[in-house]
DRENDO-961643 format. One line per 8 residues: their letters; for each residue x, y, z of C-alpha. Coordinates in Angstrom, 2 decimals, decimal comma. Example, Ala and Ser with C-alpha at 12.3 -4.5 7.8 and 13.67 -1.06 7.14 Angstrom:
REM residues 2
as> 12,30:-4,50:7,80 | 13,67:-1,06:7,14 $
***
This chain:
REM residues 422
mstqldsv> 120,16:102,18:70,01 | 119,88:98,01:69,73 | 120,68:96,72:73,33 | 123,50:94,36:73,82 | 123,16:91,15:75,59 | 124,09:91,59:79,73 | 122,46:89,51:82,73 | 120,71:92,57:84,21 $
yqlrcscn> 118,64:95,62:82,69 | 117,32:98,81:84,53 | 113,87:99,31:82,98 | 111,65:102,46:82,77 | 107,99:101,98:83,31 | 104,88:103,39:83,01 | 101,75:103,87:85,61 | 97,86:104,44:84,24 $
dypwgktg> 95,15:106,42:85,45 | 92,23:104,78:86,39 | 89,51:106,66:88,15 | 89,88:103,96:91,48 | 93,69:104,98:92,40 | 95,06:107,29:94,63 | 95,14:111,17:93,95 | 98,59:112,30:92,96 $
keslaakl> 101,54:111,46:95,45 | 99,09:109,54:97,38 | 99,38:107,01:94,90 | 102,58:104,61:95,78 | 102,16:103,35:92,22 | 102,78:106,82:90,83 | 105,66:107,94:93,44 | 107,45:104,83:92,80 $
ceqqpgwa> 107,05:104,82:88,41 | 108,72:109,05:89,10 | 111,25:108,16:90,85 | 112,65:105,62:88,38 | 112,22:107,65:86,18 | 109,19:105,88:84,41 | 108,05:107,04:80,92 | 104,89:108,79:79,93 $
gdgperdf> 102,86:109,32:76,83 | 103,55:107,20:73,89 | 107,03:105,65:74,94 | 110,20:106,48:76,98 | 111,37:109,97:75,25 | 108,78:111,31:77,95 | 109,58:111,27:81,91 | 106,46:110,42:84,11 $
kiddskay> 105,83:113,11:86,31 | 102,83:113,34:88,96 | 100,10:115,12:88,45 | 98,42:116,20:91,54 | 94,88:116,24:89,81 | 94,92:112,53:88,47 | 93,87:109,31:90,21 | 96,97:106,84:89,81 $
aemwmgty> 96,05:102,94:89,70 | 99,04:100,82:88,54 | 102,63:100,80:87,89 | 103,14:97,87:85,10 | 106,33:95,92:84,87 | 107,62:93,59:82,35 | 106,49:92,89:78,54 | 102,83:93,21:78,25 $
pdlpsyva> 101,82:95,51:75,42 | 99,58:97,82:77,21 | 102,24:99,41:79,11 | 105,60:97,58:78,32 | 108,83:98,27:79,95 | 111,42:99,72:78,52 | 115,43:99,24:78,88 | 116,63:102,79:80,87 $
stgedlqd> 119,93:102,77:79,08 | 118,46:102,44:75,41 | 115,30:103,36:75,36 | 114,39:99,83:73,69 | 111,30:97,95:74,70 | 112,29:94,74:76,57 | 110,45:92,43:74,58 | 112,50:93,13:71,24 $
vldrypke> 115,79:92,55:73,61 | 114,70:89,00:75,02 | 113,29:88,45:71,37 | 116,70:88,83:70,01 | 118,29:86,86:73,10 | 115,50:84,21:74,06 | 117,61:81,46:74,86 | 119,83:83,59:77,01 $
lvgeetlk> 117,29:85,88:78,45 | 114,51:83,77:79,10 | 115,84:80,68:79,05 | 115,95:77,54:77,33 | 113,48:75,80:79,88 | 110,97:78,55:79,98 | 110,98:78,93:76,77 | 109,90:75,02:76,26 $
kfghsklp> 107,46:75,58:79,14 | 105,58:78,34:77,62 | 106,01:78,26:73,64 | 107,20:82,14:73,42 | 109,67:84,21:74,38 | 107,12:86,97:76,44 | 107,66:86,67:80,01 | 104,85:84,42:81,53 $
ylpkvlsi> 103,68:87,25:84,06 | 102,60:90,34:84,84 | 103,98:92,52:88,17 | 101,96:95,69:89,14 | 101,93:97,90:91,69 | 98,62:99,32:92,71 | 97,14:101,94:94,53 | 93,68:101,68:95,23 $
skalplqv> 91,51:104,57:96,69 | 87,83:103,12:96,36 | 86,50:99,38:95,33 | 87,87:98,23:92,13 | 85,16:96,52:89,75 | 83,53:92,92:91,31 | 85,21:91,06:88,61 | 86,51:87,15:87,80 $
hpntelsa> 89,28:86,40:85,65 | 88,12:83,81:82,58 | 90,06:80,57:82,82 | 92,35:79,68:79,63 | 89,44:78,10:77,92 | 86,94:80,64:78,08 | 89,93:83,13:77,48 | 91,02:81,69:73,98 $
klhkedpd> 86,98:81,68:73,20 | 86,07:85,28:74,16 | 89,79:86,43:72,61 | 88,94:84,78:69,42 | 85,60:86,61:69,26 | 86,59:89,69:70,48 | 90,06:90,20:70,53 | 89,64:93,95:71,17 $
qftdpnhk> 88,00:93,50:74,73 | 89,82:90,34:75,40 | 93,38:90,95:74,46 | 95,01:87,64:75,06 | 94,15:83,74:74,95 | 95,58:83,06:78,70 | 94,44:82,49:82,19 | 95,08:85,31:84,95 $
peiavals> 95,33:83,76:88,17 | 96,88:85,79:90,50 | 98,43:87,25:94,04 | 98,51:90,63:95,84 | 101,16:91,11:98,28 | 99,96:93,99:101,01 | 102,16:96,97:100,84 | 100,18:98,98:103,51 $
kfeafcgf> 96,96:98,05:105,20 | 94,64:96,50:102,75 | 90,82:95,71:102,12 | 89,74:93,05:99,80 | 86,72:91,21:99,06 | 88,00:87,33:97,95 | 86,13:83,90:97,09 | 83,04:83,03:98,80 $
kplqdvad> 82,00:82,82:102,69 | 81,05:79,29:103,86 | 77,87:78,15:102,48 | 76,28:77,96:105,91 | 77,19:81,46:106,88 | 75,36:82,81:103,45 | 72,54:80,33:104,02 | 72,12:81,81:107,52 $
llkidalq> 72,87:85,32:106,48 | 69,84:84,65:103,35 | 67,05:83,84:106,59 | 67,09:87,83:107,28 | 64,12:89,32:105,72 | 65,20:91,51:103,44 | 67,61:88,86:101,92 | 65,10:86,52:101,56 $
rflpqnst> 64,10:87,53:97,92 | 67,45:85,73:96,58 | 66,72:82,20:98,13 | 66,48:79,83:94,98 | 63,02:78,62:94,96 | 64,58:74,68:94,91 | 66,92:75,32:98,61 | 66,07:74,02:101,20 $
agklnndq> 65,70:76,02:104,39 | 68,72:77,55:105,74 | 70,83:75,12:103,24 | 72,93:75,95:100,29 | 75,20:74,53:97,74 | 77,31:75,37:95,37 | 74,95:76,09:92,50 | 72,43:77,38:94,39 $
lkevvram> 74,85:79,95:95,96 | 75,48:80,43:91,93 | 71,80:81,53:91,44 | 72,32:83,51:94,23 | 74,76:85,61:92,83 | 72,86:85,55:89,40 | 69,23:86,78:91,24 | 71,64:89,74:92,87 $
lkaddkti> 73,53:90,93:89,96 | 70,15:90,78:87,73 | 67,92:92,56:90,21 | 66,69:96,13:89,04 | 68,16:99,27:90,72 | 64,66:99,34:92,72 | 65,32:96,01:94,42 | 68,58:96,66:95,16 $
retykait> 68,05:99,87:96,87 | 65,26:98,68:98,71 | 67,33:95,86:99,82 | 69,93:98,23:100,50 | 67,88:100,20:102,61 | 66,84:97,47:104,61 | 70,11:96,08:105,69 | 71,59:99,68:106,70 $
slpgstfg> 68,71:99,93:109,28 | 69,73:97,27:110,91 | 72,02:96,82:113,59 | 75,20:94,74:113,18 | 74,80:92,26:115,80 | 71,69:91,06:112,83 | 74,38:89,77:111,00 | 76,27:87,41:113,28 $
kydyiptl> 80,14:87,56:112,71 | 79,69:89,57:109,67 | 78,26:92,90:111,95 | 80,36:94,73:109,37 | 77,80:94,82:106,66 | 75,66:97,50:107,91 | 78,46:99,94:108,43 | 80,57:98,85:105,58 $
aprlaeqy> 77,79:99,10:102,86 | 76,98:102,92:102,79 | 81,00:103,51:101,89 | 80,36:100,86:98,93 | 77,20:102,88:98,13 | 79,00:106,43:98,18 | 81,83:105,08:96,01 | 79,03:103,63:93,19 $
seadpgtl> 75,37:104,08:94,31 | 72,64:102,24:96,30 | 71,43:100,98:93,33 | 75,07:98,91:92,51 | 74,39:95,11:92,98 | 78,16:94,43:93,71 | 77,17:96,01:97,12 | 74,97:93,07:98,04 $
valitmny> 77,27:90,15:96,48 | 80,67:91,44:98,21 | 78,94:91,95:101,65 | 76,42:88,96:101,82 | 78,31:86,11:99,83 | 82,00:87,03:99,50 | 85,12:87,07:102,27 | 86,03:90,77:103,50 $
lvlqagec> 89,15:90,62:104,25 | 91,52:93,01:105,93 | 94,98:92,44:105,27 | 98,39:94,14:106,88 | 101,57:94,61:105,00 | 103,75:91,33:103,75 | 100,26:89,49:103,84 | 99,15:87,81:101,26 $
iyipadgi> 96,14:86,50:99,12 | 96,11:84,10:96,34 | 93,05:84,34:93,70 | 92,84:81,37:91,24 | 91,35:81,78:87,34 | 87,64:82,37:87,71 | 87,96:83,33:91,41 | 85,11:86,18:92,23 $
haylsgdi> 87,00:89,35:94,05 | 87,16:93,17:94,08 | 90,05:95,02:96,15 | 88,61:97,76:98,28 | 91,89:99,68:99,37 | 95,32:100,15:100,27 | 98,89:99,24:98,15 | 99,72:96,18:96,64 $
iecmarsn> 102,26:94,17:94,57 | 99,95:92,17:92,57 | 101,56:89,48:90,30 | 99,81:87,67:87,88 | 99,64:85,17:84,81 | 100,32:87,13:81,56 | 96,90:88,28:80,28 | 94,60:91,15:81,12 $
nvlntgfc> 91,28:89,43:80,48 | 88,51:90,42:82,92 | 84,89:90,18:83,15 | 82,92:92,72:85,34 | 79,67:93,00:86,99 | 79,63:95,45:89,69 | 81,32:98,36:91,73 | 80,83:100,06:87,45 $
praernsv> 78,39:101,38:85,46 | 75,80:99,23:84,20 | 76,84:100,11:80,81 | 80,19:98,79:81,66 | 79,39:95,43:82,97 | 79,72:91,76:81,36 | 77,11:89,47:80,96 | 75,76:88,21:84,01 $
dlfcstlt> 75,20:84,74:82,41 | 78,59:84,84:81,48 | 79,84:85,93:84,74 | 78,22:83,44:86,50 | 78,93:80,42:84,35 | 82,80:80,85:85,26 | 82,57:80,76:88,72 | 84,08:78,60:91,35 $
faphsvee> 83,91:78,31:94,53 | 87,50:78,35:95,92 | 88,56:80,13:97,92 | 85,46:79,35:100,03 | 86,66:81,03:103,35 | 88,91:83,71:104,60 | 91,70:81,29:105,34 | 91,61:79,57:102,14 $
cmlqpksy> 92,09:83,12:100,46 | 95,33:83,48:102,14 | 98,62:82,68:100,32 | 101,27:81,45:103,08 | 105,04:82,46:102,90 | 107,56:79,82:102,77 | 111,45:80,17:103,70 | 113,49:80,19:100,48 $
hrskngkt> 115,81:78,23:99,98 | 118,13:80,17:97,88 | 118,22:82,97:100,34 | 122,04:82,56:101,89 | 120,88:84,72:104,80 | 117,76:84,36:105,50 | 116,10:87,63:104,75 | 113,94:86,33:102,11 $
rlfappms> 110,13:85,00:101,85 | 108,70:82,96:98,85 | 105,45:83,25:97,64 | 104,83:79,99:95,71 | 101,16:80,00:94,58 | 100,04:76,68:93,02 | 100,55:77,60:89,50 | 103,66:77,40:86,95 $
efdmlett> 104,06:81,02:85,47 | 105,83:82,40:88,66 | 106,76:82,74:91,83 | 107,41:86,18:94,09 | 110,15:86,69:96,76 | 110,15:89,54:99,39 | 113,31:90,58:100,74 | 113,72:92,91:103,50 $
lgngetet> 117,22:94,41:104,84 | 117,75:96,10:108,03 | 120,40:99,16:107,36 | 123,71:97,37:106,81 | 122,57:93,88:106,33 | 123,09:91,94:103,46 | 121,19:88,64:101,28 | 122,55:86,09:98,74 $
lgaaggps> 119,96:85,06:95,94 | 120,83:82,10:94,81 | 120,32:82,26:90,63 | 116,94:81,53:90,02 | 116,21:79,05:86,75 | 114,18:81,29:84,97 | 113,78:85,33:84,18 | 113,22:87,73:86,93 $
illatkgn> 111,60:91,39:87,57 | 113,17:92,36:90,81 | 111,06:95,88:92,28 | 112,61:97,97:94,99 | 109,31:99,37:96,97 | 111,77:101,32:99,40 | 115,03:102,04:100,71 | 118,81:101,73:98,96 $
vamkakgk> 120,79:98,15:97,98 | 124,16:97,84:96,56 | 123,37:95,07:94,17 | 126,12:93,11:92,41 | 125,25:90,39:89,92 | 127,94:89,17:87,37 | 130,86:91,19:88,62 | 128,90:94,15:87,99 $
synvtegs> 127,00:96,64:90,78 | 124,02:98,37:90,38 | 122,88:101,12:92,47 | 118,93:99,95:93,47 | 116,87:103,00:94,73 | 113,16:102,96:95,81 | 110,99:102,62:92,49 | 114,23:101,08:90,90 $
vyfiapnv> 112,86:98,39:88,43 | 115,78:95,17:86,85 | 115,05:92,69:84,51 | 117,28:89,68:85,89 | 117,99:86,96:83,31 | 118,32:83,59:84,29 | 121,21:81,59:86,62 | 121,90:84,77:87,82 $
eleldaks> 123,17:85,13:91,47 | 121,99:88,73:93,27 | 124,43:89,95:96,10 | 122,65:92,79:98,19 | 123,74:95,42:100,76 | 121,35:97,45:102,32 | 122,73:101,62:102,57 | 119,49:101,88:104,37 $
saqlhiaf> 116,29:99,93:105,26 | 115,24:98,44:102,48 | 112,23:95,70:100,75 | 112,55:94,17:97,70 | 109,82:92,26:95,34 | 111,02:89,77:93,05 | 108,96:88,09:90,35 | 110,74:84,96:88,56 $
vegste> 109,97:81,89:86,43 | 110,14:78,51:88,99 | 112,85:75,98:87,22 | 113,46:72,83:87,34 | 116,42:73,42:89,37 | 114,99:75,62:91,92 $
***
């Protein structure tokens, strides 16, 4: 059935079952997907139903072909609809900016029970090269900077600790073996930090196990302000193994963050990270490229040299990891916050409403994806009414104002392309 042109479409999405996800109904990603209802199998013919024996990780929203969204009323792939009405649904400015009618961003809900692989997302230049050489593994030529907004308590490793802090930790006897030969006592520069990471990732299983046992036998006070290291290490080792080099790289060189609901981190292209636990809204540039080197079986790790060659050194502290929200100038009633990462593909809104509260959001210059993470909201757009309940996902065309009336306490997240009129 062909979908007719409209300004708003309710969508059906799907949820994958990676082993690091939360099990059954414990997974918020799966719960929201089932409430839509989302789709399962090969397309929209079958409703998504939670299997309590499976670990559900990510609900995807948008037009990336791995887990596409379908128009709820017709079952048509959203991308096919955008291709048919590109000027009306994507907008001339967005078409010109990105050169195609695909959504330039990919929002997801992640439910995390154990550490994701230690990873970086390659930049545009390297992504294009890898995609040309191995299109089955690197499925697009785009970069993948991303943000993660916490929906609950959220733990993550993100970016590197300040250089002096890493240098101080490497004074511990068990860690001195990873110091570069050309390093000055008690000092490191970024190139030397890269060599530290390389040495940890290339160390054999015996060396990693010995180092793990040594650091977990020390009191927390040995590690100064990073006294969590010997207590967090066994948790990581239990999830993977005492010989996984990701544990050393994450604990010794990277920032460990504990975010509360509503807090957000930004990860640039080539930024090292590994999410550890919690529920988040994640949004990224349209890409699925990743290089993994830890918190995964050795056979699944990418080249350590390639991984290390891509590393950047921002963020370089906990403070630099955080993306602070701003007020949103198109929010009429001040119930909406803006997360604006330093990239052109998307921004994200978070609207929080108490029962009976209202909000009006001025028209965005580009296409939007709206998700109700909780509650029930009556929404009006272009003279039509929509019932937005928990788990609902909607596509919204450019230049559409939204009127929101909460029928219960509610929260919405909206990813959108920023237009020049914003």
